[in-house]
C-alpha positions as CSV (number, residue, x, y, z in Angstrom):
1,X,4.0,-68.6,256.5
2,X,2.3,-71.5,254.7
3,X,-0.1,-69.9,252.2
4,X,-0.1,-67.0,249.8
5,X,-2.1,-63.9,250.9
6,X,-2.7,-63.1,247.2
7,X,-4.2,-66.4,246.0
8,X,-4.2,-68.9,248.9
9,X,-1.9,-71.4,247.3
10,X,1.0,-72.9,249.2
11,X,4.3,-71.0,249.5
12,X,7.9,-72.2,249.7
13,X,11.1,-70.6,250.7
14,X,13.6,-69.8,248.0
15,X,15.8,-67.0,246.7
16,X,13.9,-65.2,244.0
17,X,15.6,-64.2,240.8
18,X,17.5,-60.9,241.4
19,X,17.5,-61.3,245.2
20,X,20.0,-62.7,247.6
21,X,17.8,-63.8,250.6
22,X,15.4,-66.5,251.3
23,X,11.8,-65.3,250.8
24,X,8.4,-66.9,250.9
25,X,7.3,-67.3,247.3
26,X,3.9,-68.5,246.1
27,X,4.2,-71.7,244.1
28,X,1.2,-70.8,242.0
29,X,1.1,-67.0,241.4
30,X,4.8,-66.4,242.2
31,X,4.1,-63.5,244.5
32,X,7.1,-62.7,246.7
33,X,6.2,-62.2,250.4
34,X,8.7,-59.8,252.0
35,X,9.0,-59.8,255.8
36,X,10.7,-56.6,257.0
37,X,11.5,-55.2,260.5
38,X,8.8,-53.4,262.4
39,X,9.4,-49.8,263.7
40,X,8.6,-48.9,267.3
41,X,8.2,-45.2,267.8
42,X,7.9,-43.5,271.2
43,X,8.4,-40.4,273.2
44,X,10.5,-39.2,276.1
45,X,7.8,-36.8,277.4
46,X,9.3,-34.0,279.6
47,X,7.7,-31.6,282.0
48,X,10.3,-29.2,283.6
49,X,12.8,-31.5,285.3
50,X,10.6,-34.6,285.1
51,X,9.9,-37.4,282.6
52,X,6.6,-39.2,282.1
53,X,6.6,-43.0,282.4
54,X,3.9,-45.6,281.9
55,X,3.5,-48.8,283.9
56,X,2.6,-51.5,281.3
57,X,-0.9,-53.2,281.6
58,X,0.0,-55.6,278.7
59,X,2.6,-58.2,278.0
60,X,5.4,-58.3,277.4
61,X,6.7,-57.0,280.7
62,X,3.4,-56.2,282.3
63,X,3.8,-54.2,285.4
64,X,7.1,-52.7,284.4
65,X,7.7,-49.0,283.6
66,X,8.3,-47.8,280.1
67,X,8.3,-44.7,277.9
68,X,5.1,-44.5,275.8
69,X,5.8,-46.3,272.5
70,X,4.4,-48.8,270.1
71,X,4.4,-50.0,266.5
72,X,4.2,-47.5,263.7
73,X,1.1,-47.9,261.6
74,X,0.9,-47.7,257.8
75,X,0.4,-44.2,256.5
76,X,2.0,-42.3,259.4
77,X,5.4,-40.8,260.0
78,X,7.6,-41.9,263.0
79,X,6.8,-38.6,264.7
80,X,3.0,-39.1,264.2
81,X,3.3,-42.6,265.5
82,X,5.2,-41.4,268.6
83,X,2.6,-38.8,269.3
84,X,-0.3,-41.2,268.8
85,X,1.3,-43.8,271.1
86,X,1.8,-41.2,273.8
87,X,-1.8,-40.2,273.5
88,X,-3.0,-43.8,273.6
89,X,-0.8,-45.0,276.5
90,X,-0.6,-41.8,278.6
91,X,-3.6,-39.7,277.3
92,X,-0.9,-37.0,277.0
93,X,-0.3,-34.5,274.2
94,X,3.2,-33.6,273.3
95,X,4.9,-31.0,271.1
96,X,8.3,-30.0,269.8
97,X,9.4,-33.6,269.1
98,X,13.1,-34.1,268.3
99,X,14.5,-37.5,267.3
100,X,16.8,-38.6,270.1
101,X,17.6,-42.4,270.2
102,X,17.6,-45.2,267.6
103,X,18.2,-48.8,268.4
104,X,18.4,-51.6,265.9
105,X,17.2,-54.9,267.4
106,X,17.8,-57.5,264.6
107,X,17.3,-60.5,266.9
108,X,13.5,-59.5,267.0
109,X,13.4,-57.7,263.7
110,X,12.5,-54.3,265.2
111,X,13.9,-50.8,265.2
112,X,13.2,-48.6,268.2
113,X,13.1,-44.8,267.9
114,X,12.4,-42.3,270.7
115,X,11.8,-38.6,270.4
116,X,12.4,-36.0,273.1
117,X,9.1,-34.1,273.5
118,X,7.5,-31.5,275.7
119,X,4.3,-32.3,277.5
120,X,1.7,-29.7,276.5
121,X,0.1,-29.8,279.9
122,X,-0.4,-32.0,283.0
123,X,-3.6,-33.5,281.7
124,X,-2.5,-37.1,281.4
125,X,-3.9,-40.5,282.6
126,X,-3.4,-44.2,282.1
127,X,-4.6,-45.3,278.7
128,X,-5.9,-48.9,277.9
129,X,-2.3,-50.3,277.8
130,X,-1.1,-48.6,281.0
131,X,-1.8,-49.4,284.7
132,X,-0.6,-46.0,285.8
133,X,1.2,-43.0,284.4
134,X,3.5,-40.8,286.4
135,X,6.1,-38.0,286.3
136,X,9.5,-38.8,287.7
137,X,12.5,-36.8,288.8
138,X,15.8,-38.5,288.0
139,X,16.4,-39.9,291.5
140,X,12.9,-41.4,291.5
141,X,13.2,-43.4,288.3
142,X,12.5,-47.1,289.1
143,X,15.6,-48.3,287.3
144,X,15.2,-52.0,288.3
145,X,11.6,-52.0,287.1
146,X,12.1,-50.6,283.6
147,X,10.6,-52.8,280.9
148,X,13.2,-52.7,278.2
149,X,16.9,-51.9,277.8
150,X,16.1,-49.3,275.1
151,X,14.0,-47.4,277.7
152,X,16.8,-47.5,280.3
153,X,19.4,-46.3,277.9
154,X,17.3,-43.5,276.5
155,X,16.7,-42.3,280.1
156,X,20.5,-42.6,280.9
157,X,21.4,-40.6,277.8
158,X,18.8,-37.9,278.6
159,X,19.9,-37.3,282.1
160,X,23.6,-37.2,281.1
161,X,22.8,-34.9,278.1
162,X,20.6,-32.6,280.2
163,X,23.6,-31.4,282.2
164,X,25.1,-29.8,279.2
165,X,21.8,-29.0,277.4
166,X,23.1,-30.8,274.2
167,X,21.0,-33.7,272.9
168,X,22.7,-35.5,270.0
169,X,20.8,-38.1,268.1
170,X,22.1,-41.4,269.3
171,X,22.3,-44.6,267.3
172,X,24.0,-47.1,269.5
173,X,24.9,-50.7,268.9
174,X,22.8,-53.4,270.5
175,X,25.5,-55.7,272.0
176,X,26.9,-53.4,274.6
177,X,23.4,-52.3,275.6
178,X,22.2,-55.9,276.2
179,X,25.5,-56.8,278.0
180,X,25.1,-53.7,280.3
181,X,21.5,-54.6,281.3
182,X,22.2,-58.3,281.9
183,X,24.7,-57.2,284.6
184,X,22.1,-55.0,286.4
C-alpha cells in the first residue's frame, strides 16, 4: 500500500499508539489501514452417498477438483456465503448446513470454513467458475486432482466420520495438513 484510501496522501508503516503491530498509517490524516485475513466459506454438498465437486475454470489450480467455496462478502454470514458460492459455482441449492471444518492458513492470510450440506435436488450445472460439476461416490474421488489440501482433508474427514454418523466440527492445525499433502 502506498497511498491512503481516505485522502490519497502517502502512507508509511509504523506501530500506531495503543497497537503492537506494524500498520499502514496515513502521514497526512493519520488513518490506520488494517489488513486482516480473508474468510473462504464453502460447502460439502451431499446427495445420498455422493458428494458434489466442481472442476475449477479459474486460477489458481484451474482444471483441478474442489468443493464449491469462495471469499465471504461484506454483509453476509459464513453460512450465506457458503450457500451463495455453491449456487454460483455449481448452480446448486443446499439446505441443512452444519459447520464442519475450519482451517487457519496464516501464510496466505486466509481462514477456510466448510459446511456439510444436503443438496435440495439434482438440478445443478457448471457455473461461470467451473468447467464441470459432478457427484462422486467415495471410490471415484479424483484424490490426485484435488485443488487444495483443505478440500482433501475435508473429504477424508467426511468419509471417515460417515461410518459412525458422527460429524464433529474440526479445527485442525495447518502444518500436518501441508506435510501430508506434500508426500502424496
